[in-house]
PyMOL Python script that loads the backbone (N, CA, C, O; Angstrom):
from pymol import cmd

cmd.read_pdbstr("""\
ATOM      1  N   MET A   1      -3.489  -8.080 -12.859  1.00  0.00           N
ATOM      2  CA  MET A   1      -2.497  -7.192 -13.373  1.00  0.00           C
ATOM      3  C   MET A   1      -2.474  -5.886 -12.526  1.00  0.00           C
ATOM      4  O   MET A   1      -3.519  -5.396 -12.099  1.00  0.00           O
ATOM      5  N   LEU A   2      -1.342  -5.377 -12.313  1.00  0.00           N
ATOM      6  CA  LEU A   2      -1.178  -4.128 -11.534  1.00  0.00           C
ATOM      7  C   LEU A   2      -0.481  -3.066 -12.453  1.00  0.00           C
ATOM      8  O   LEU A   2       0.512  -3.320 -13.136  1.00  0.00           O
ATOM      9  N   ARG A   3      -1.089  -1.882 -12.397  1.00  0.00           N
ATOM     10  CA  ARG A   3      -0.446  -0.751 -13.138  1.00  0.00           C
ATOM     11  C   ARG A   3      -0.060   0.286 -12.077  1.00  0.00           C
ATOM     12  O   ARG A   3      -0.819   0.562 -11.148  1.00  0.00           O
ATOM     13  N   ILE A   4       1.129   0.845 -12.240  1.00  0.00           N
ATOM     14  CA  ILE A   4       1.649   1.844 -11.302  1.00  0.00           C
ATOM     15  C   ILE A   4       1.915   3.130 -12.102  1.00  0.00           C
ATOM     16  O   ILE A   4       2.685   3.129 -13.063  1.00  0.00           O
ATOM     17  N   GLU A   5       1.268   4.214 -11.690  1.00  0.00           N
ATOM     18  CA  GLU A   5       1.542   5.507 -12.326  1.00  0.00           C
ATOM     19  C   GLU A   5       2.143   6.342 -11.224  1.00  0.00           C
ATOM     20  O   GLU A   5       1.608   6.400 -10.117  1.00  0.00           O
ATOM     21  N   LYS A   6       3.275   7.002 -11.525  1.00  0.00           N
ATOM     22  CA  LYS A   6       3.993   7.804 -10.499  1.00  0.00           C
ATOM     23  C   LYS A   6       4.054   9.247 -10.872  1.00  0.00           C
ATOM     24  O   LYS A   6       4.367   9.640 -11.995  1.00  0.00           O
ATOM     25  N   GLU A   7       3.724  10.045  -9.825  1.00  0.00           N
ATOM     26  CA  GLU A   7       3.904  11.491  -9.951  1.00  0.00           C
ATOM     27  C   GLU A   7       4.760  11.936  -8.778  1.00  0.00           C
ATOM     28  O   GLU A   7       4.565  11.510  -7.640  1.00  0.00           O
ATOM     29  N   SER A   8       5.725  12.815  -9.093  1.00  0.00           N
ATOM     30  CA  SER A   8       6.652  13.260  -8.012  1.00  0.00           C
ATOM     31  C   SER A   8       7.021  14.707  -8.289  1.00  0.00           C
ATOM     32  O   SER A   8       7.268  15.089  -9.433  1.00  0.00           O
ATOM     33  N   ASP A   9       7.055  15.493  -7.250  1.00  0.00           N
ATOM     34  CA  ASP A   9       7.495  16.919  -7.374  1.00  0.00           C
ATOM     35  C   ASP A   9       8.811  17.135  -6.609  1.00  0.00           C
ATOM     36  O   ASP A   9       9.192  18.274  -6.339  1.00  0.00           O
ATOM     37  N   GLY A  10       9.484  16.067  -6.270  1.00  0.00           N
ATOM     38  CA  GLY A  10      10.746  16.148  -5.546  1.00  0.00           C
ATOM     39  C   GLY A  10      10.609  15.968  -4.072  1.00  0.00           C
ATOM     40  O   GLY A  10      11.504  15.416  -3.431  1.00  0.00           O
ATOM     41  N   CYS A  11       9.488  16.428  -3.498  1.00  0.00           N
ATOM     42  CA  CYS A  11       9.239  16.283  -2.066  1.00  0.00           C
ATOM     43  C   CYS A  11       8.209  15.243  -1.779  1.00  0.00           C
ATOM     44  O   CYS A  11       8.273  14.584  -0.741  1.00  0.00           O
ATOM     45  N   VAL A  12       7.242  15.067  -2.678  1.00  0.00           N
ATOM     46  CA  VAL A  12       6.139  14.143  -2.520  1.00  0.00           C
ATOM     47  C   VAL A  12       6.098  13.208  -3.726  1.00  0.00           C
ATOM     48  O   VAL A  12       6.130  13.639  -4.879  1.00  0.00           O
ATOM     49  N   ALA A  13       6.024  11.893  -3.414  1.00  0.00           N
ATOM     50  CA  ALA A  13       5.850  10.919  -4.477  1.00  0.00           C
ATOM     51  C   ALA A  13       4.462  10.294  -4.325  1.00  0.00           C
ATOM     52  O   ALA A  13       4.145   9.733  -3.277  1.00  0.00           O
ATOM     53  N   ARG A  14       3.647  10.389  -5.356  1.00  0.00           N
ATOM     54  CA  ARG A  14       2.324   9.789  -5.354  1.00  0.00           C
ATOM     55  C   ARG A  14       2.263   8.663  -6.350  1.00  0.00           C
ATOM     56  O   ARG A  14       2.532   8.869  -7.533  1.00  0.00           O
ATOM     57  N   LEU A  15       1.911   7.455  -5.892  1.00  0.00           N
ATOM     58  CA  LEU A  15       1.792   6.312  -6.785  1.00  0.00           C
ATOM     59  C   LEU A  15       0.318   5.957  -6.870  1.00  0.00           C
ATOM     60  O   LEU A  15      -0.313   5.668  -5.853  1.00  0.00           O
ATOM     61  N   LEU A  16      -0.233   5.978  -8.074  1.00  0.00           N
ATOM     62  CA  LEU A  16      -1.595   5.531  -8.307  1.00  0.00           C
ATOM     63  C   LEU A  16      -1.513   4.055  -8.705  1.00  0.00           C
ATOM     64  O   LEU A  16      -0.924   3.700  -9.726  1.00  0.00           O
ATOM     65  N   LEU A  17      -2.119   3.205  -7.870  1.00  0.00           N
ATOM     66  CA  LEU A  17      -2.064   1.806  -8.102  1.00  0.00           C
ATOM     67  C   LEU A  17      -3.436   1.386  -8.667  1.00  0.00           C
ATOM     68  O   LEU A  17      -4.475   1.707  -8.090  1.00  0.00           O
ATOM     69  N   SER A  18      -3.425   0.666  -9.804  1.00  0.00           N
ATOM     70  CA  SER A  18      -4.646   0.230 -10.446  1.00  0.00           C
ATOM     71  C   SER A  18      -4.610  -1.265 -10.655  1.00  0.00           C
ATOM     72  O   SER A  18      -3.613  -1.817 -11.121  1.00  0.00           O
ATOM     73  N   GLY A  19      -5.709  -1.922 -10.304  1.00  0.00           N
ATOM     74  CA  GLY A  19      -5.829  -3.349 -10.566  1.00  0.00           C
ATOM     75  C   GLY A  19      -5.625  -4.172  -9.304  1.00  0.00           C
ATOM     76  O   GLY A  19      -6.101  -3.822  -8.224  1.00  0.00           O
ATOM     77  N   ARG A  20      -4.914  -5.260  -9.467  1.00  0.00           N
ATOM     78  CA  ARG A  20      -4.652  -6.236  -8.379  1.00  0.00           C
ATOM     79  C   ARG A  20      -3.347  -6.045  -7.696  1.00  0.00           C
ATOM     80  O   ARG A  20      -2.314  -5.956  -8.360  1.00  0.00           O
ATOM     81  N   ILE A  21      -3.346  -5.979  -6.413  1.00  0.00           N
ATOM     82  CA  ILE A  21      -2.061  -5.974  -5.634  1.00  0.00           C
ATOM     83  C   ILE A  21      -1.908  -7.373  -5.055  1.00  0.00           C
ATOM     84  O   ILE A  21      -2.639  -7.778  -4.151  1.00  0.00           O
ATOM     85  N   GLN A  22      -0.965  -8.078  -5.586  1.00  0.00           N
ATOM     86  CA  GLN A  22      -0.671  -9.436  -5.083  1.00  0.00           C
ATOM     87  C   GLN A  22       0.785  -9.549  -4.699  1.00  0.00           C
ATOM     88  O   GLN A  22       1.609  -8.721  -5.089  1.00  0.00           O
ATOM     89  N   SER A  23       1.093 -10.556  -3.949  1.00  0.00           N
ATOM     90  CA  SER A  23       2.435 -10.694  -3.364  1.00  0.00           C
ATOM     91  C   SER A  23       3.567 -10.583  -4.370  1.00  0.00           C
ATOM     92  O   SER A  23       4.629 -10.054  -4.041  1.00  0.00           O
ATOM     93  N   ASP A  24       3.371 -11.056  -5.562  1.00  0.00           N
ATOM     94  CA  ASP A  24       4.448 -11.032  -6.562  1.00  0.00           C
ATOM     95  C   ASP A  24       4.680  -9.614  -7.153  1.00  0.00           C
ATOM     96  O   ASP A  24       5.616  -9.433  -7.931  1.00  0.00           O
ATOM     97  N   ARG A  25       3.866  -8.635  -6.806  1.00  0.00           N
ATOM     98  CA  ARG A  25       3.979  -7.288  -7.320  1.00  0.00           C
ATOM     99  C   ARG A  25       4.488  -6.306  -6.192  1.00  0.00           C
ATOM    100  O   ARG A  25       4.729  -5.128  -6.455  1.00  0.00           O
ATOM    101  N   ILE A  26       4.631  -6.792  -5.028  1.00  0.00           N
ATOM    102  CA  ILE A  26       5.032  -5.879  -3.902  1.00  0.00           C
ATOM    103  C   ILE A  26       6.426  -5.310  -4.124  1.00  0.00           C
ATOM    104  O   ILE A  26       6.674  -4.146  -3.811  1.00  0.00           O
ATOM    105  N   ALA A  27       7.341  -6.117  -4.660  1.00  0.00           N
ATOM    106  CA  ALA A  27       8.724  -5.620  -4.953  1.00  0.00           C
ATOM    107  C   ALA A  27       8.690  -4.481  -5.948  1.00  0.00           C
ATOM    108  O   ALA A  27       9.462  -3.532  -5.816  1.00  0.00           O
ATOM    109  N   CYS A  28       7.818  -4.547  -6.938  1.00  0.00           N
ATOM    110  CA  CYS A  28       7.666  -3.448  -7.913  1.00  0.00           C
ATOM    111  C   CYS A  28       7.177  -2.187  -7.223  1.00  0.00           C
ATOM    112  O   CYS A  28       7.687  -1.106  -7.517  1.00  0.00           O
ATOM    113  N   ILE A  29       6.249  -2.274  -6.356  1.00  0.00           N
ATOM    114  CA  ILE A  29       5.729  -1.126  -5.611  1.00  0.00           C
ATOM    115  C   ILE A  29       6.841  -0.525  -4.769  1.00  0.00           C
ATOM    116  O   ILE A  29       7.053   0.687  -4.777  1.00  0.00           O
ATOM    117  N   ARG A  30       7.559  -1.394  -4.031  1.00  0.00           N
ATOM    118  CA  ARG A  30       8.651  -0.882  -3.220  1.00  0.00           C
ATOM    119  C   ARG A  30       9.693  -0.164  -4.050  1.00  0.00           C
ATOM    120  O   ARG A  30      10.185   0.886  -3.637  1.00  0.00           O
ATOM    121  N   SER A  31      10.036  -0.686  -5.185  1.00  0.00           N
ATOM    122  CA  SER A  31      10.989  -0.079  -6.052  1.00  0.00           C
ATOM    123  C   SER A  31      10.540   1.276  -6.534  1.00  0.00           C
ATOM    124  O   SER A  31      11.339   2.211  -6.589  1.00  0.00           O
ATOM    125  N   ALA A  32       9.287   1.400  -6.880  1.00  0.00           N
ATOM    126  CA  ALA A  32       8.717   2.676  -7.340  1.00  0.00           C
ATOM    127  C   ALA A  32       8.662   3.708  -6.180  1.00  0.00           C
ATOM    128  O   ALA A  32       8.680   4.914  -6.425  1.00  0.00           O
ATOM    129  N   MET A  33       8.597   3.245  -4.974  1.00  0.00           N
ATOM    130  CA  MET A  33       8.541   4.140  -3.838  1.00  0.00           C
ATOM    131  C   MET A  33       9.945   4.645  -3.445  1.00  0.00           C
ATOM    132  O   MET A  33      10.049   5.671  -2.774  1.00  0.00           O
ATOM    133  N   ASN A  34      10.990   3.972  -3.835  1.00  0.00           N
ATOM    134  CA  ASN A  34      12.355   4.327  -3.445  1.00  0.00           C
ATOM    135  C   ASN A  34      12.948   5.398  -4.373  1.00  0.00           C
ATOM    136  O   ASN A  34      13.764   5.102  -5.246  1.00  0.00           O
ATOM    137  N   ASP A  35      12.524   6.623  -4.165  1.00  0.00           N
ATOM    138  CA  ASP A  35      12.995   7.707  -5.014  1.00  0.00           C
ATOM    139  C   ASP A  35      13.540   8.869  -4.249  1.00  0.00           C
ATOM    140  O   ASP A  35      13.849   9.907  -4.834  1.00  0.00           O
ATOM    141  N   GLY A  36      13.668   8.721  -2.931  1.00  0.00           N
ATOM    142  CA  GLY A  36      14.236   9.746  -2.100  1.00  0.00           C
ATOM    143  C   GLY A  36      13.251  10.817  -1.623  1.00  0.00           C
ATOM    144  O   GLY A  36      13.630  11.722  -0.880  1.00  0.00           O
ATOM    145  N   CYS A  37      12.033  10.718  -2.035  1.00  0.00           N
ATOM    146  CA  CYS A  37      11.012  11.673  -1.563  1.00  0.00           C
ATOM    147  C   CYS A  37      10.698  11.460  -0.090  1.00  0.00           C
ATOM    148  O   CYS A  37      10.564  10.325   0.368  1.00  0.00           O
ATOM    149  N   ALA A  38      10.584  12.521   0.622  1.00  0.00           N
ATOM    150  CA  ALA A  38      10.311  12.433   2.063  1.00  0.00           C
ATOM    151  C   ALA A  38       8.864  11.926   2.333  1.00  0.00           C
ATOM    152  O   ALA A  38       8.628  11.142   3.251  1.00  0.00           O
ATOM    153  N   ARG A  39       7.937  12.390   1.524  1.00  0.00           N
ATOM    154  CA  ARG A  39       6.554  12.032   1.715  1.00  0.00           C
ATOM    155  C   ARG A  39       6.091  11.108   0.584  1.00  0.00           C
ATOM    156  O   ARG A  39       6.277  11.395  -0.598  1.00  0.00           O
ATOM    157  N   LYS A  40       5.498  10.023   0.978  1.00  0.00           N
ATOM    158  CA  LYS A  40       5.007   9.033  -0.011  1.00  0.00           C
ATOM    159  C   LYS A  40       3.511   8.795   0.172  1.00  0.00           C
ATOM    160  O   LYS A  40       3.020   8.657   1.293  1.00  0.00           O
ATOM    161  N   ILE A  41       2.791   8.750  -0.963  1.00  0.00           N
ATOM    162  CA  ILE A  41       1.373   8.502  -0.954  1.00  0.00           C
ATOM    163  C   ILE A  41       1.073   7.343  -1.925  1.00  0.00           C
ATOM    164  O   ILE A  41       1.498   7.365  -3.080  1.00  0.00           O
ATOM    165  N   LEU A  42       0.353   6.358  -1.450  1.00  0.00           N
ATOM    166  CA  LEU A  42      -0.172   5.291  -2.305  1.00  0.00           C
ATOM    167  C   LEU A  42      -1.640   5.582  -2.490  1.00  0.00           C
ATOM    168  O   LEU A  42      -2.409   5.543  -1.529  1.00  0.00           O
ATOM    169  N   ASP A  43      -2.044   5.876  -3.727  1.00  0.00           N
ATOM    170  CA  ASP A  43      -3.436   6.100  -4.073  1.00  0.00           C
ATOM    171  C   ASP A  43      -4.042   4.769  -4.469  1.00  0.00           C
ATOM    172  O   ASP A  43      -3.671   4.176  -5.482  1.00  0.00           O
ATOM    173  N   LEU A  44      -4.971   4.314  -3.662  1.00  0.00           N
ATOM    174  CA  LEU A  44      -5.541   2.978  -3.886  1.00  0.00           C
ATOM    175  C   LEU A  44      -6.954   3.052  -4.477  1.00  0.00           C
ATOM    176  O   LEU A  44      -7.690   2.066  -4.437  1.00  0.00           O
ATOM    177  N   SER A  45      -7.327   4.176  -5.009  1.00  0.00           N
ATOM    178  CA  SER A  45      -8.695   4.360  -5.509  1.00  0.00           C
ATOM    179  C   SER A  45      -9.057   3.414  -6.620  1.00  0.00           C
ATOM    180  O   SER A  45     -10.236   3.105  -6.792  1.00  0.00           O
ATOM    181  N   GLU A  46      -8.100   2.940  -7.379  1.00  0.00           N
ATOM    182  CA  GLU A  46      -8.367   2.052  -8.520  1.00  0.00           C
ATOM    183  C   GLU A  46      -7.962   0.604  -8.254  1.00  0.00           C
ATOM    184  O   GLU A  46      -7.898  -0.198  -9.186  1.00  0.00           O
ATOM    185  N   VAL A  47      -7.689   0.260  -6.994  1.00  0.00           N
ATOM    186  CA  VAL A  47      -7.331  -1.129  -6.610  1.00  0.00           C
ATOM    187  C   VAL A  47      -8.571  -1.963  -6.626  1.00  0.00           C
ATOM    188  O   VAL A  47      -9.585  -1.539  -6.071  1.00  0.00           O
ATOM    189  N   THR A  48      -8.552  -3.130  -7.230  1.00  0.00           N
ATOM    190  CA  THR A  48      -9.721  -3.976  -7.267  1.00  0.00           C
ATOM    191  C   THR A  48      -9.611  -5.195  -6.380  1.00  0.00           C
ATOM    192  O   THR A  48     -10.604  -5.601  -5.777  1.00  0.00           O
ATOM    193  N   ILE A  49      -8.416  -5.801  -6.279  1.00  0.00           N
ATOM    194  CA  ILE A  49      -8.214  -6.987  -5.507  1.00  0.00           C
ATOM    195  C   ILE A  49      -6.871  -6.925  -4.786  1.00  0.00           C
ATOM    196  O   ILE A  49      -5.872  -6.451  -5.327  1.00  0.00           O
ATOM    197  N   VAL A  50      -6.880  -7.416  -3.556  1.00  0.00           N
ATOM    198  CA  VAL A  50      -5.594  -7.575  -2.797  1.00  0.00           C
ATOM    199  C   VAL A  50      -5.545  -8.946  -2.214  1.00  0.00           C
ATOM    200  O   VAL A  50      -6.582  -9.577  -2.007  1.00  0.00           O
ATOM    201  N   ASP A  51      -4.348  -9.425  -1.941  1.00  0.00           N
ATOM    202  CA  ASP A  51      -4.198 -10.691  -1.191  1.00  0.00           C
ATOM    203  C   ASP A  51      -3.627 -10.371   0.170  1.00  0.00           C
ATOM    204  O   ASP A  51      -3.292  -9.220   0.449  1.00  0.00           O
ATOM    205  N   VAL A  52      -3.512 -11.371   1.018  1.00  0.00           N
ATOM    206  CA  VAL A  52      -3.079 -11.181   2.416  1.00  0.00           C
ATOM    207  C   VAL A  52      -1.684 -10.574   2.493  1.00  0.00           C
ATOM    208  O   VAL A  52      -1.411  -9.766   3.381  1.00  0.00           O
ATOM    209  N   ALA A  53      -0.807 -10.948   1.583  1.00  0.00           N
ATOM    210  CA  ALA A  53       0.558 -10.334   1.581  1.00  0.00           C
ATOM    211  C   ALA A  53       0.469  -8.854   1.268  1.00  0.00           C
ATOM    212  O   ALA A  53       1.199  -8.060   1.860  1.00  0.00           O
ATOM    213  N   ALA A  54      -0.410  -8.461   0.352  1.00  0.00           N
ATOM    214  CA  ALA A  54      -0.619  -7.063   0.054  1.00  0.00           C
ATOM    215  C   ALA A  54      -1.169  -6.290   1.269  1.00  0.00           C
ATOM    216  O   ALA A  54      -0.746  -5.170   1.557  1.00  0.00           O
ATOM    217  N   VAL A  55      -2.099  -6.907   1.952  1.00  0.00           N
ATOM    218  CA  VAL A  55      -2.649  -6.253   3.154  1.00  0.00           C
ATOM    219  C   VAL A  55      -1.573  -6.004   4.183  1.00  0.00           C
ATOM    220  O   VAL A  55      -1.488  -4.924   4.768  1.00  0.00           O
ATOM    221  N   ARG A  56      -0.727  -7.044   4.404  1.00  0.00           N
ATOM    222  CA  ARG A  56       0.385  -6.921   5.355  1.00  0.00           C
ATOM    223  C   ARG A  56       1.365  -5.832   4.891  1.00  0.00           C
ATOM    224  O   ARG A  56       1.880  -5.066   5.706  1.00  0.00           O
ATOM    225  N   PHE A  57       1.617  -5.771   3.578  1.00  0.00           N
ATOM    226  CA  PHE A  57       2.506  -4.779   3.066  1.00  0.00           C
ATOM    227  C   PHE A  57       1.908  -3.374   3.314  1.00  0.00           C
ATOM    228  O   PHE A  57       2.629  -2.468   3.732  1.00  0.00           O
ATOM    229  N   LEU A  58       0.651  -3.197   3.069  1.00  0.00           N
ATOM    230  CA  LEU A  58       0.014  -1.907   3.275  1.00  0.00           C
ATOM    231  C   LEU A  58       0.058  -1.492   4.777  1.00  0.00           C
ATOM    232  O   LEU A  58       0.261  -0.317   5.083  1.00  0.00           O
ATOM    233  N   ILE A  59      -0.130  -2.437   5.682  1.00  0.00           N
ATOM    234  CA  ILE A  59      -0.006  -2.171   7.105  1.00  0.00           C
ATOM    235  C   ILE A  59       1.440  -1.686   7.381  1.00  0.00           C
ATOM    236  O   ILE A  59       1.644  -0.691   8.077  1.00  0.00           O
ATOM    237  N   GLN A  60       2.388  -2.370   6.850  1.00  0.00           N
ATOM    238  CA  GLN A  60       3.801  -1.936   7.082  1.00  0.00           C
ATOM    239  C   GLN A  60       4.070  -0.576   6.500  1.00  0.00           C
ATOM    240  O   GLN A  60       4.731   0.243   7.138  1.00  0.00           O
ATOM    241  N   CYS A  61       3.580  -0.306   5.311  1.00  0.00           N
ATOM    242  CA  CYS A  61       3.721   1.028   4.694  1.00  0.00           C
ATOM    243  C   CYS A  61       3.162   2.108   5.645  1.00  0.00           C
ATOM    244  O   CYS A  61       3.829   3.096   5.953  1.00  0.00           O
ATOM    245  N   GLU A  62       1.979   1.894   6.075  1.00  0.00           N
ATOM    246  CA  GLU A  62       1.311   2.898   6.952  1.00  0.00           C
ATOM    247  C   GLU A  62       2.148   3.116   8.224  1.00  0.00           C
ATOM    248  O   GLU A  62       2.334   4.250   8.667  1.00  0.00           O
ATOM    249  N   SER A  63       2.649   2.015   8.804  1.00  0.00           N
ATOM    250  CA  SER A  63       3.424   2.149  10.011  1.00  0.00           C
ATOM    251  C   SER A  63       4.748   2.893   9.767  1.00  0.00           C
ATOM    252  O   SER A  63       5.317   3.459  10.700  1.00  0.00           O
ATOM    253  N   GLU A  64       5.240   2.894   8.517  1.00  0.00           N
ATOM    254  CA  GLU A  64       6.418   3.609   8.159  1.00  0.00           C
ATOM    255  C   GLU A  64       6.155   5.024   7.723  1.00  0.00           C
ATOM    256  O   GLU A  64       7.087   5.721   7.320  1.00  0.00           O
ATOM    257  N   GLY A  65       4.857   5.497   7.791  1.00  0.00           N
ATOM    258  CA  GLY A  65       4.553   6.851   7.501  1.00  0.00           C
ATOM    259  C   GLY A  65       4.014   7.113   6.080  1.00  0.00           C
ATOM    260  O   GLY A  65       3.801   8.262   5.693  1.00  0.00           O
ATOM    261  N   VAL A  66       3.797   6.027   5.309  1.00  0.00           N
ATOM    262  CA  VAL A  66       3.265   6.179   3.978  1.00  0.00           C
ATOM    263  C   VAL A  66       1.792   6.441   4.116  1.00  0.00           C
ATOM    264  O   VAL A  66       1.111   5.756   4.879  1.00  0.00           O
ATOM    265  N   GLU A  67       1.262   7.454   3.367  1.00  0.00           N
ATOM    266  CA  GLU A  67      -0.137   7.731   3.391  1.00  0.00           C
ATOM    267  C   GLU A  67      -0.857   6.826   2.428  1.00  0.00           C
ATOM    268  O   GLU A  67      -0.413   6.671   1.290  1.00  0.00           O
ATOM    269  N   LEU A  68      -1.975   6.209   2.846  1.00  0.00           N
ATOM    270  CA  LEU A  68      -2.811   5.394   1.970  1.00  0.00           C
ATOM    271  C   LEU A  68      -4.044   6.225   1.613  1.00  0.00           C
ATOM    272  O   LEU A  68      -4.975   6.354   2.408  1.00  0.00           O
ATOM    273  N   ALA A  69      -4.029   6.774   0.426  1.00  0.00           N
ATOM    274  CA  ALA A  69      -5.139   7.628  -0.031  1.00  0.00           C
ATOM    275  C   ALA A  69      -6.216   6.819  -0.680  1.00  0.00           C
ATOM    276  O   ALA A  69      -5.929   5.885  -1.429  1.00  0.00           O
ATOM    277  N   GLN A  70      -7.444   7.157  -0.410  1.00  0.00           N
ATOM    278  CA  GLN A  70      -8.623   6.530  -1.051  1.00  0.00           C
ATOM    279  C   GLN A  70      -8.570   5.002  -0.945  1.00  0.00           C
ATOM    280  O   GLN A  70      -8.816   4.298  -1.925  1.00  0.00           O
ATOM    281  N   CYS A  71      -8.264   4.520   0.190  1.00  0.00           N
ATOM    282  CA  CYS A  71      -8.132   3.075   0.437  1.00  0.00           C
ATOM    283  C   CYS A  71      -9.558   2.491   0.452  1.00  0.00           C
ATOM    284  O   CYS A  71     -10.400   2.940   1.230  1.00  0.00           O
ATOM    285  N   PRO A  72      -9.835   1.471  -0.424  1.00  0.00           N
ATOM    286  CA  PRO A  72     -11.168   0.874  -0.441  1.00  0.00           C
ATOM    287  C   PRO A  72     -11.563   0.351   0.972  1.00  0.00           C
ATOM    288  O   PRO A  72     -10.726  -0.153   1.720  1.00  0.00           O
ATOM    289  N   LEU A  73     -12.830   0.488   1.294  1.00  0.00           N
ATOM    290  CA  LEU A  73     -13.326   0.101   2.621  1.00  0.00           C
ATOM    291  C   LEU A  73     -12.962  -1.358   2.930  1.00  0.00           C
ATOM    292  O   LEU A  73     -12.525  -1.649   4.043  1.00  0.00           O
ATOM    293  N   TYR A  74     -13.127  -2.261   1.992  1.00  0.00           N
ATOM    294  CA  TYR A  74     -12.874  -3.653   2.281  1.00  0.00           C
ATOM    295  C   TYR A  74     -11.396  -3.918   2.651  1.00  0.00           C
ATOM    296  O   TYR A  74     -11.082  -4.785   3.466  1.00  0.00           O
ATOM    297  N   VAL A  75     -10.537  -3.158   2.036  1.00  0.00           N
ATOM    298  CA  VAL A  75      -9.058  -3.252   2.319  1.00  0.00           C
ATOM    299  C   VAL A  75      -8.786  -2.714   3.693  1.00  0.00           C
ATOM    300  O   VAL A  75      -8.063  -3.329   4.477  1.00  0.00           O
ATOM    301  N   ARG A  76      -9.370  -1.545   4.001  1.00  0.00           N
ATOM    302  CA  ARG A  76      -9.203  -0.911   5.338  1.00  0.00           C
ATOM    303  C   ARG A  76      -9.716  -1.866   6.439  1.00  0.00           C
ATOM    304  O   ARG A  76      -9.063  -2.024   7.471  1.00  0.00           O
ATOM    305  N   GLU A  77     -10.866  -2.492   6.221  1.00  0.00           N
ATOM    306  CA  GLU A  77     -11.391  -3.413   7.191  1.00  0.00           C
ATOM    307  C   GLU A  77     -10.486  -4.645   7.388  1.00  0.00           C
ATOM    308  O   GLU A  77     -10.265  -5.105   8.508  1.00  0.00           O
ATOM    309  N   TRP A  78      -9.983  -5.148   6.280  1.00  0.00           N
ATOM    310  CA  TRP A  78      -9.105  -6.263   6.328  1.00  0.00           C
ATOM    311  C   TRP A  78      -7.816  -5.967   7.056  1.00  0.00           C
ATOM    312  O   TRP A  78      -7.295  -6.794   7.805  1.00  0.00           O
ATOM    313  N   MET A  79      -7.307  -4.756   6.819  1.00  0.00           N
ATOM    314  CA  MET A  79      -6.116  -4.304   7.550  1.00  0.00           C
ATOM    315  C   MET A  79      -6.390  -4.218   9.087  1.00  0.00           C
ATOM    316  O   MET A  79      -5.528  -4.570   9.893  1.00  0.00           O
ATOM    317  N   CYS A  80      -7.552  -3.765   9.453  1.00  0.00           N
ATOM    318  CA  CYS A  80      -7.907  -3.665  10.896  1.00  0.00           C
ATOM    319  C   CYS A  80      -7.965  -5.074  11.509  1.00  0.00           C
ATOM    320  O   CYS A  80      -7.464  -5.309  12.609  1.00  0.00           O
ATOM    321  N   ARG A  81      -8.590  -6.006  10.770  1.00  0.00           N
ATOM    322  CA  ARG A  81      -8.698  -7.396  11.276  1.00  0.00           C
ATOM    323  C   ARG A  81      -7.272  -7.990  11.408  1.00  0.00           C
ATOM    324  O   ARG A  81      -6.951  -8.631  12.408  1.00  0.00           O
ATOM    325  N   GLU A  82      -6.438  -7.766  10.394  1.00  0.00           N
ATOM    326  CA  GLU A  82      -5.060  -8.305  10.399  1.00  0.00           C
ATOM    327  C   GLU A  82      -4.297  -7.756  11.587  1.00  0.00           C
ATOM    328  O   GLU A  82      -3.589  -8.501  12.263  1.00  0.00           O
ATOM    329  N   ARG A  83      -4.428  -6.468  11.854  1.00  0.00           N
ATOM    330  CA  ARG A  83      -3.740  -5.851  13.000  1.00  0.00           C
ATOM    331  C   ARG A  83      -4.245  -6.484  14.308  1.00  0.00           C
ATOM    332  O   ARG A  83      -3.459  -6.803  15.200  1.00  0.00           O
ATOM    333  N   ALA A  84      -5.534  -6.652  14.399  1.00  0.00           N
ATOM    334  CA  ALA A  84      -6.087  -7.246  15.625  1.00  0.00           C
ATOM    335  C   ALA A  84      -5.627  -8.673  15.819  1.00  0.00           C
ATOM    336  O   ALA A  84      -5.349  -9.071  16.950  1.00  0.00           O
ATOM    337  N   GLU A  85      -5.539  -9.439  14.789  1.00  0.00           N
ATOM    338  CA  GLU A  85      -5.060 -10.821  14.907  1.00  0.00           C
ATOM    339  C   GLU A  85      -3.588 -10.845  15.275  1.00  0.00           C
ATOM    340  O   GLU A  85      -3.171 -11.710  16.045  1.00  0.00           O
ATOM    341  N   ARG A  86      -2.799  -9.941  14.761  1.00  0.00           N
ATOM    342  CA  ARG A  86      -1.355  -9.869  15.153  1.00  0.00           C
ATOM    343  C   ARG A  86      -1.255  -9.456  16.632  1.00  0.00           C
ATOM    344  O   ARG A  86      -0.421  -9.988  17.363  1.00  0.00           O
ATOM    345  N   ALA A  87      -2.077  -8.535  17.062  1.00  0.00           N
ATOM    346  CA  ALA A  87      -2.014  -8.061  18.445  1.00  0.00           C
ATOM    347  C   ALA A  87      -2.382  -9.248  19.384  1.00  0.00           C
ATOM    348  O   ALA A  87      -1.733  -9.461  20.409  1.00  0.00           O
ATOM    349  N   GLU A  88      -3.389  -9.977  19.025  1.00  0.00           N
ATOM    350  CA  GLU A  88      -3.824 -11.131  19.834  1.00  0.00           C
ATOM    351  C   GLU A  88      -2.738 -12.246  19.922  1.00  0.00           C
ATOM    352  O   GLU A  88      -2.582 -12.918  20.941  1.00  0.00           O
ATOM    353  N   SER A  89      -2.014 -12.397  18.816  1.00  0.00           N
ATOM    354  CA  SER A  89      -0.989 -13.468  18.822  1.00  0.00           C
ATOM    355  C   SER A  89       0.326 -12.972  19.346  1.00  0.00           C
ATOM    356  O   SER A  89       1.269 -13.753  19.469  1.00  0.00           O
ATOM    357  N   GLY A  90       0.427 -11.668  19.669  1.00  0.00           N
ATOM    358  CA  GLY A  90       1.646 -11.124  20.246  1.00  0.00           C
ATOM    359  C   GLY A  90       2.715 -10.796  19.234  1.00  0.00           C
ATOM    360  O   GLY A  90       3.872 -10.639  19.623  1.00  0.00           O
ATOM    361  N   LEU A  91       2.408 -10.684  17.997  1.00  0.00           N
ATOM    362  CA  LEU A  91       3.395 -10.332  16.936  1.00  0.00           C
ATOM    363  C   LEU A  91       3.625  -8.802  16.859  1.00  0.00           C
ATOM    364  O   LEU A  91       4.412  -8.336  16.035  1.00  0.00           O
TER     365      LEU A  91
END
""", "prot")
cmd.dss("prot")
cmd.show_as("cartoon", "prot")
cmd.util.cbc("prot")
cmd.orient("prot")
């Protein structure tokens, strides 16, 4: 289960994600992020489990300028491995 708590001051949108980030919940996260705020932060401090689709989504978010705050070490390492694999395969 994934819980999304949103804080926004008009310029910055901060989403606290709690629980599991799985492929079927990515659309919900995207929807919560689409509020017109220039700066977006995903707080991952309470994330417990991610799947490969979530890791790829987080990589894409970061490449689009979204800040990943308090990203668990295992998620960050997985993201690094995924980026390396993509670079090796030419994607």
